[in-house]
VOBA-1610 file (N, C-alpha, C; in pm, whole numbers, padded with zeros to 5 digits, always signed):
BEGIN
Met+00049-03790-07596Met-00057-03727-07672Met-00168-03687-07575Ser-00221-03568-07592Ser-00325-03520-07501Ser-00459-03588-07530Ser-00552-03571-07439Ser-00683-03635-07457Ser-00757-03573-07576Lys-00736-03446-07600Lys-00799-03380-07715Lys-00745-03438-07846Glu-00613-03459-07851Glu-00552-03517-07971Glu-00598-03662-07990Gln-00612-03736-07881Gln-00659-03874-07890Gln-00802-03880-07943Arg-00885-03788-07896Arg-01024-03783-07943Arg-01028-03749-08091Thr-00948-03651-08132Thr-00943-03612-08273Thr-00896-03729-08358Tyr-00794-03799-08311Tyr-00742-03915-08385Tyr-00849-04022-08400Gln-00922-04048-08291Gln-01026-04152-08295Gln-01138-04113-08391Leu-01177-03985-08391Leu-01283-03938-08482Leu-01237-03948-08628Cys-01110-03915-08653Cys-01057-03926-08789Cys-01050-04072-08834Gln-01017-04161-08741Gln-01016-04304-08774Gln-01158-04352-08807Asp-01257-04301-08732Asp-01396-04336-08763Asp-01435-04285-08900Cys-01385-04168-08937Cys-01413-04112-09070Cys-01349-04199-09178Leu-01225-04242-09155Leu-01158-04327-09253Leu-01225-04463-09265Ala-01285-04511-09155Ala-01356-04640-09159Ala-01495-04628-09219Gly-01542-04505-09240Gly-01672-04485-09302Gly-01786-04470-09203Arg-01757-04467-09073Arg-01862-04453-08974Arg-01909-04308-08958Leu-01822-04211-08991Leu-01855-04068-08984Leu-01816-04002-09115Thr-01881-03893-09146Thr-01842-03814-09262Thr-01748-03702-09217Ile-01680-03642-09313Ile-01589-03531-09280Ile-01669-03414-09220Gln-01790-03393-09270Gln-01875-03286-09218Gln-01905-03309-09069Glu-01937-03432-09031Glu-01967-03463-08891Glu-01843-03449-08803Val-01729-03492-08853Val-01604-03479-08776Val-01569-03332-08757Ser-01591-03251-08862Ser-01557-03109-08851Ser-01645-03038-08748Ile-01767-03088-08726Ile-01853-03032-08622Ile-01806-03077-08484Leu-01768-03205-08474Leu-01726-03260-08345Leu-01592-03203-08296Ile-01499-03184-08389Ile-01376-03112-08354Ile-01394-02974-08415Pro-01399-02871-08340Pro-01436-02739-08396Pro-01332-02687-08495Lys-01336-02745-08618Lys-01251-02700-08727Lys-01336-02691-08853Ser-01283-02619-08950Ser-01357-02606-09076Ser-01353-02738-09152Tyr-01439-02745-09252Tyr-01445-02866-09335Tyr-01311-02892-09401Arg-01249-02786-09454Arg-01122-02800-09526Arg-01010-02845-09431Gln-01005-02786-09311Gln-00902-02826-09214Gln-00921-02972-09172Thr-01046-03012-09155Thr-01073-03151-09117Thr-01032-03246-09229Gln-01057-03205-09353Gln-01018-03285-09469Gln-00866-03305-09471Arg-00792-03197-09449Arg-00646-03205-09447Arg-00599-03296-09333Leu-00664-03284-09216Leu-00625-03364-09100Leu-00650-03513-09126Val-00762-03545-09183Val-00795-03686-09214Val-00694-03742-09314Asn-00660-03666-09417Asn-00561-03712-09516Asn-00424-03730-09453Lys-00387-03641-09363Lys-00257-03651-09296Lys-00251-03775-09208Ile-00361-03805-09139Ile-00365-03925-09054Ile-00364-04051-09141Lys-00428-04045-09257Lys-00428-04160-09348Lys-00286-04192-09395Leu-00205-04084-09422Leu-00068-04105-09470Leu+00031-04137-09359Gln+00024-04065-09248Gln+00127-04075-09144Gln+00085-04154-09022Gly-00042-04183-09009Gly-00089-04254-08890Gly-00101-04159-08772Met-00065-04209-08655Met-00080-04131-08533Met+00011-04008-08531Ala+00120-04011-08602Ala+00211-03895-08606Ala+00149-03778-08681Gly+00047-03804-08762Gly-00018-03699-08839Gly-00100-03604-08755Ile-00133-03645-08634Ile-00215-03560-08547Ile-00133-03446-08486Lys-00002-03468-08469Lys+00085-03366-08410Lys+00116-03256-08510His+00138-03137-08458His+00175-03024-08542His+00315-03045-08598Gly+00341-02992-08715Gly+00470-03011-08782Gly+00587-02948-08708Asn+00563-02842-08632Asn+00670-02776-08559Asn+00693-02835-08421Asn+00620-02937-08386Asn+00631-02996-08254Asn+00773-03052-08232Gly+00839-03008-08125Gly+00972-03055-08091Gly+01085-02975-08154Lys+01055-02883-08244Lys+01159-02802-08308Lys+01180-02673-08228Thr+01303-02622-08233Thr+01328-02494-08167Thr+01282-02382-08259Pro+01223-02277-08203Pro+01176-02166-08286Pro+01292-02099-08360Tyr+01265-02051-08479Tyr+01371-01989-08560Tyr+01417-01857-08501Asn+01331-01792-08423Asn+01367-01661-08368Asn+01407-01668-08221Lys+01443-01785-08173Lys+01485-01800-08034Lys+01621-01735-08014Thr+01633-01660-07905Thr+01760-01597-07872Thr+01856-01704-07823Pro+01977-01709-07878Pro+02074-01810-07831Pro+02105-01793-07682Asp+02125-01904-07614Asp+02150-01902-07470Asp+02277-01824-07436Gln+02378-01835-07520Gln+02504-01764-07495Gln+02481-01613-07499Leu+02407-01564-07598Leu+02379-01421-07609Leu+02294-01374-07491Glu+02198-01457-07452Glu+02112-01422-07340Glu+02191-01409-07210Ser+02282-01503-07185Ser+02363-01496-07063Ser+02460-01378-07068Glu+02512-01346-07186Glu+02602-01232-07200Glu+02529-01100-07171Val+02409-01086-07225Val+02329-00965-07202Val+02294-00955-07054Lys+02260-01067-06992Lys+02226-01069-06849Lys+02345-01024-06764Ser+02463-01077-06794Ser+02581-01040-06714Ser+02618-00894-06735Leu+02605-00843-06859Leu+02632-00701-06883Leu+02534-00613-06808Leu+02408-00652-06807Leu+02305-00573-06740Leu+02323-00577-06589Gln+02371-00688-06535Gln+02391-00699-06391Gln+02519-00630-06345Asn+02626-00639-06423Asn+02756-00594-06375Asn+02797-00458-06430Asp+02814-00446-06560Asp+02873-00326-06618Asp+02773-00211-06632Tyr+02650-00242-06666Tyr+02551-00138-06694Tyr+02433-00147-06597Tyr+02461-00174-06469Tyr+02355-00199-06373Tyr+02267-00077-06346Asp+02321+00046-06365Asp+02242+00165-06334Asp+02180+00229-06457Phe+02180+00159-06570Phe+02123+00212-06694Phe+01977+00164-06707Asn+01895+00248-06771Asn+01763+00197-06808Asn+01780+00112-06934Leu+01676+00041-06973Leu+01692-00059-07079Leu+01717+00002-07216Thr+01658+00119-07244Thr+01682+00183-07373Thr+01826+00231-07383His+01875+00293-07276His+02013+00341-07275His+02110+00222-07280Phe+02075+00116-07207Phe+02157-00006-07207Phe+02169-00062-07349Arg+02057-00065-07421Arg+02058-00117-07558Arg+02149-00035-07647Glu+02141+00097-07635Glu+02225+00185-07716Glu+02373+00166-07683Met+02405+00152-07554Met+02544+00139-07513Met+02605+00006-07558Ile+02531-00105-07545Ile+02591-00232-07587Ile+02602-00239-07739Glu+02517-00164-07808Glu+02530-00160-07954Glu+02656-00084-07993Asp+02683+00027-07923Asp+02802+00108-07954Asp+02931+00045-07903Lys+02934+00008-07775Lys+03058-00035-07711Lys+03088-00183-07727Glu+02984-00268-07718Glu+03006-00412-07721Glu+02984-00471-07861Gly+02915-00398-07948Gly+02887-00448-08082Gly+02776-00551-08086Ile+02689-00551-07985Ile+02578-00646-07979Ile+02452-00574-08024Thr+02392-00622-08132Thr+02266-00566-08180Thr+02154-00661-08140Ile+02064-00611-08059Ile+01955-00693-08006Ile+01833-00605-07990Gly+01714-00662-08005Gly+01590-00586-07998Gly+01555-00546-07856Lys+01480-00437-07845Lys+01443-00387-07712Lys+01350-00484-07640Asn+01263-00553-07714Asn+01173-00648-07650Asn+01248-00769-07596Val+01354-00809-07664Val+01435-00922-07617Val+01507-00883-07489Ile+01562-00761-07487Ile+01630-00712-07366Ile+01531-00705-07250His+01411-00654-07276His+01311-00643-07171His+01271-00780-07119Arg+01258-00878-07209Arg+01222-01013-07167Arg+01331-01074-07079Ile+01457-01055-07119Ile+01569-01108-07041Ile+01574-01042-06904Ala+01559-00910-06902Ala+01564-00836-06775Ala+01448-00875-06685Lys+01332-00892-06742Lys+01214-00929-06662Lys+01229-01069-06605Lys+01283-01161-06686Lys+01301-01299-06641Lys+01399-01307-06524Asn+01498-01218-06522Asn+01601-01221-06417Asn+01578-01116-06308Gly+01464-01048-06312Gly+01431-00951-06207Gly+01515-00824-06215Leu+01552-00781-06335Leu+01638-00664-06351Leu+01566-00543-06410Val+01433-00548-06421Val+01358-00436-06476Val+01347-00329-06369Lys+01385-00207-06408Lys+01379-00096-06314Lys+01250-00019-06337Arg+01182+00012-06230Arg+01059+00089-06238Arg+01093+00236-06246Pro+01016+00314-06324Pro+01042+00458-06329Pro+01012+00524-06195Lys+01092+00625-06161Lys+01071+00697-06036Lys+00941+00777-06047Arg+00861+00772-05944Arg+00735+00845-05941Arg+00749+00963-05846Arg+00690+01074-05887Arg+00688+01189-05797Arg+00592+01162-05683Ala+00622+01219-05568Ala+00534+01204-05454Ala+00402+01274-05484Ala+00295+01217-05432Ala+00164+01275-05457Ala+00158+01416-05397Ser+00104+01510-05474Ser+00098+01648-05426Ser-00004+01658-05313Lys+00025+01748-05219Lys-00065+01765-05107Lys-00190+01836-05155Lys-00302+01788-05112Lys-00428+01846-05153Lys-00450+01977-05078His-00501+02076-05147His-00532+02203-05080His-00671+02192-05017Lys-00688+02265-04908Lys-00817+02263-04840Lys-00910+02358-04912Pro-01031+02317-04938Pro-01124+02409-05003Pro-01163+02521-04906Arg-01180+02640-04960Arg-01218+02752-04874Arg-01365+02741-04839Ala-01400+02802-04731Ala-01540+02801-04687Ala-01623+02887-04782Arg-01745+02847-04805Arg-01834+02922-04893Arg-01874+03054-04827Leu-01889+03157-04910Leu-01935+03286-04860Leu-02088+03287-04854Pro-02144+03377-04773Pro-02289+03371-04750Pro-02375+03398-04874Ala-02327+03478-04967Ala-02409+03510-05083Ala-02339+03462-05209Ser-02417+03427-05309Ser-02362+03380-05436Ser-02289+03492-05507Gly-02172+03467-05556Gly-02095+03567-05630Gly-02004+03651-05544Met-02009+03639-05414Met-01920+03716-05328Met-01780+03657-05335Leu-01680+03742-05337Leu-01542+03698-05340Leu-01464+03766-05229Ile-01360+03700-05185Ile-01269+03764-05091Ile-01174+03847-05174Gln-01160+03974-05139Gln-01070+04061-05213Gln-00951+04093-05125Phe-00834+04079-05180Phe-00714+04112-05104Phe-00611+04166-05200Asp-00514+04235-05144Asp-00410+04300-05223Asp-00279+04230-05192Gly-00216+04175-05292Gly-00092+04103-05272Gly+00031+04188-05298Ser+00013+04316-05328Ser+00128+04399-05360Ser+00196+04450-05233Val+00318+04495-05247Val+00394+04547-05133Val+00381+04699-05123Glu+00300+04758-05206Glu+00284+04903-05204Glu+00201+04945-05084Thr+00227+05064-05036Thr+00145+05119-04928Thr+00040+05208-04991Trp-00084+05177-04963Trp-00194+05247-05029Trp-00265+05346-04937Phe-00285+05311-04816Phe-00367+05393-04726Phe-00279+05467-04626Asn-00259+05593-04647Asn-00184+05682-04555Asn-00044+05630-04522Asn+00020+05576-04622Asn+00156+05522-04606Asn+00167+05415-04500Arg+00058+05336-04481Arg+00062+05222-04387Arg+00053+05093-04468Pro+00132+04996-04429Pro+00115+04866-04494Pro-00016+04799-04450Leu-00070+04713-04531Leu-00200+04654-04503Leu-00196+04534-04407Ser-00092+04473-04388Ser-00092+04354-04299Ser-00066+04399-04160
//
Protein backbone atom coordinates (compact mmCIF):
# COMPACT_ATOMS: atom_id res chain seq x y z
CA MET A 1 0.00 0.00 0.00
CA SER A 2 1.36 3.42 -0.90
CA SER A 3 1.96 6.19 1.61
CA LYS A 4 -0.98 8.14 0.19
CA GLU A 5 -3.30 5.16 0.68
CA GLN A 6 -1.96 4.64 4.22
CA ARG A 7 -2.64 8.29 5.07
CA THR A 8 -6.15 8.06 3.62
CA TYR A 9 -6.80 4.87 5.60
CA GLN A 10 -5.57 6.48 8.82
CA LEU A 11 -7.75 9.58 8.29
CA CYS A 12 -10.80 7.39 7.60
CA GLN A 13 -10.07 5.40 10.77
CA ASP A 14 -9.94 8.70 12.69
CA CYS A 15 -13.31 9.60 11.18
CA LEU A 16 -14.78 6.25 12.23
CA ALA A 17 -13.40 6.76 15.75
CA GLY A 18 -15.06 10.18 15.94
CA ARG A 19 -11.87 12.25 16.04
CA LEU A 20 -12.55 13.83 12.60
CA THR A 21 -15.68 14.61 10.64
CA ILE A 22 -16.26 13.54 7.05
CA GLN A 23 -16.03 17.20 6.02
CA GLU A 24 -12.54 17.50 7.57
CA VAL A 25 -11.36 14.23 5.98
CA SER A 26 -12.65 15.36 2.58
CA ILE A 27 -10.52 18.51 2.87
CA LEU A 28 -7.43 16.57 3.98
CA ILE A 29 -7.73 14.05 1.16
CA PRO A 30 -8.70 16.16 -1.84
CA LYS A 31 -12.03 14.43 -2.56
CA SER A 32 -15.62 15.56 -2.47
CA TYR A 33 -17.79 15.05 0.57
CA ARG A 34 -19.76 12.29 -1.17
CA GLN A 35 -16.63 10.41 -2.30
CA THR A 36 -15.20 10.63 1.20
CA GLN A 37 -18.47 9.31 2.63
CA ARG A 38 -18.36 6.32 0.27
CA LEU A 39 -14.69 5.69 1.13
CA VAL A 40 -15.34 5.76 4.89
CA ASN A 41 -18.28 3.33 4.51
CA LYS A 42 -16.19 1.01 2.35
CA ILE A 43 -13.39 0.98 4.94
CA LYS A 44 -15.94 0.33 7.70
CA LEU A 45 -17.22 -2.76 5.81
CA GLN A 46 -14.03 -4.16 4.26
CA GLY A 47 -11.26 -2.81 6.45
CA MET A 48 -7.91 -2.11 4.84
CA ALA A 49 -8.98 -3.78 1.58
CA GLY A 50 -11.58 -1.03 1.13
CA ILE A 51 -8.91 1.54 0.36
CA LYS A 52 -7.83 -0.24 -2.85
CA HIS A 53 -9.65 0.34 -6.11
CA GLY A 54 -12.02 -2.44 -7.19
CA ASN A 55 -10.16 -3.08 -10.45
CA ASN A 56 -6.82 -3.46 -8.73
CA GLY A 57 -5.10 -6.67 -9.90
CA LYS A 58 -7.62 -7.42 -12.68
CA THR A 59 -6.67 -7.52 -16.34
CA PRO A 60 -8.35 -4.83 -18.44
CA TYR A 61 -11.32 -6.01 -20.50
CA ASN A 62 -9.91 -4.43 -23.67
CA LYS A 63 -6.39 -5.87 -23.38
CA THR A 64 -5.09 -7.35 -26.60
CA PRO A 65 -4.35 -11.08 -26.12
CA ASP A 66 -0.64 -11.90 -26.12
CA GLN A 67 -1.07 -14.51 -28.84
CA LEU A 68 -2.71 -12.00 -31.21
CA GLU A 69 -0.07 -9.41 -30.40
CA SER A 70 2.79 -11.80 -31.20
CA GLU A 71 1.06 -12.91 -34.41
CA VAL A 72 0.62 -9.31 -35.59
CA LYS A 73 4.26 -8.58 -34.69
CA SER A 74 5.57 -11.56 -36.67
CA LEU A 75 3.40 -10.69 -39.69
CA LEU A 76 4.60 -7.09 -39.59
CA GLN A 77 8.24 -8.17 -39.31
CA ASN A 78 8.26 -10.99 -41.85
CA ASP A 79 5.47 -11.06 -44.43
CA TYR A 80 4.41 -7.41 -44.60
CA TYR A 81 7.67 -5.68 -43.64
CA ASP A 82 7.51 -3.08 -46.44
CA PHE A 83 3.88 -2.05 -45.85
CA ASN A 84 2.76 1.04 -44.01
CA LEU A 85 0.46 0.40 -41.06
CA THR A 86 -2.82 1.33 -42.78
CA HIS A 87 -2.07 -0.91 -45.76
CA PHE A 88 -0.87 -3.65 -43.38
CA ARG A 89 -4.18 -3.48 -41.50
CA GLU A 90 -6.19 -3.79 -44.71
CA MET A 91 -4.10 -6.72 -45.95
CA ILE A 92 -4.27 -8.79 -42.75
CA GLU A 93 -8.00 -8.19 -42.64
CA ASP A 94 -8.40 -9.48 -46.21
CA LYS A 95 -5.77 -12.24 -46.37
CA GLU A 96 -5.31 -13.39 -42.77
CA GLY A 97 -8.83 -12.72 -41.46
CA ILE A 98 -7.52 -10.72 -38.49
CA THR A 99 -9.65 -7.71 -37.58
CA ILE A 100 -7.76 -5.33 -35.33
CA GLY A 101 -7.85 -1.58 -34.70
CA LYS A 102 -5.33 0.80 -36.22
CA ASN A 103 -4.34 2.15 -32.80
CA VAL A 104 -3.59 -1.36 -31.54
CA ILE A 105 -1.41 -2.04 -34.59
CA HIS A 106 0.40 1.26 -34.08
CA ARG A 107 0.99 0.48 -30.41
CA ILE A 108 2.39 -2.97 -31.23
CA ALA A 109 4.61 -1.57 -33.98
CA LYS A 110 5.85 1.26 -31.79
CA LYS A 111 6.62 -1.09 -28.90
CA ASN A 112 8.73 -3.31 -31.19
CA GLY A 113 10.39 -0.48 -33.14
CA LEU A 114 8.55 -1.21 -36.41
CA VAL A 115 6.97 2.21 -37.05
CA LYS A 116 8.06 3.59 -40.39
CA ARG A 117 8.52 7.32 -40.74
CA PRO A 118 7.07 8.99 -43.84
CA LYS A 119 9.61 9.96 -46.48
CA ARG A 120 10.31 13.68 -46.46
CA ARG A 121 11.21 15.68 -49.52
CA ALA A 122 14.58 17.37 -49.44
CA ALA A 123 14.43 21.01 -48.46
CA SER A 124 14.18 23.22 -51.53
CA LYS A 125 17.14 25.41 -52.30
CA LYS A 126 16.55 29.00 -51.38
CA HIS A 127 16.73 31.52 -54.20
CA LYS A 128 19.00 34.51 -53.81
CA PRO A 129 17.16 37.79 -53.56
CA ARG A 130 17.92 40.19 -56.39
CA ALA A 131 19.68 43.43 -55.67
CA ARG A 132 17.45 46.46 -55.20
CA LEU A 133 17.22 48.95 -58.05
CA PRO A 134 18.17 52.58 -57.41
CA ALA A 135 14.66 54.03 -57.68
CA SER A 136 11.37 52.80 -56.26
CA GLY A 137 9.19 51.06 -58.83
CA MET A 138 11.96 50.34 -61.32
CA LEU A 139 11.88 46.84 -62.78
CA ILE A 140 14.25 44.84 -64.89
CA GLN A 141 12.62 44.25 -68.24
CA PHE A 142 13.64 41.33 -70.38
CA ASP A 143 12.18 39.32 -73.22
CA GLY A 144 12.01 35.57 -72.78
CA SER A 145 10.71 34.80 -76.26
CA VAL A 146 12.75 33.19 -79.04
CA GLU A 147 11.50 35.67 -81.63
CA THR A 148 13.91 38.03 -83.33
CA TRP A 149 12.70 41.56 -82.85
CA PHE A 150 15.47 43.96 -83.81
CA ASN A 151 16.73 43.67 -87.40
CA ASN A 152 16.49 39.89 -87.39
CA ARG A 153 19.09 39.60 -84.59
CA PRO A 154 18.57 37.52 -81.52
CA LEU A 155 18.79 39.44 -78.24
CA SER A 156 21.25 37.32 -76.31
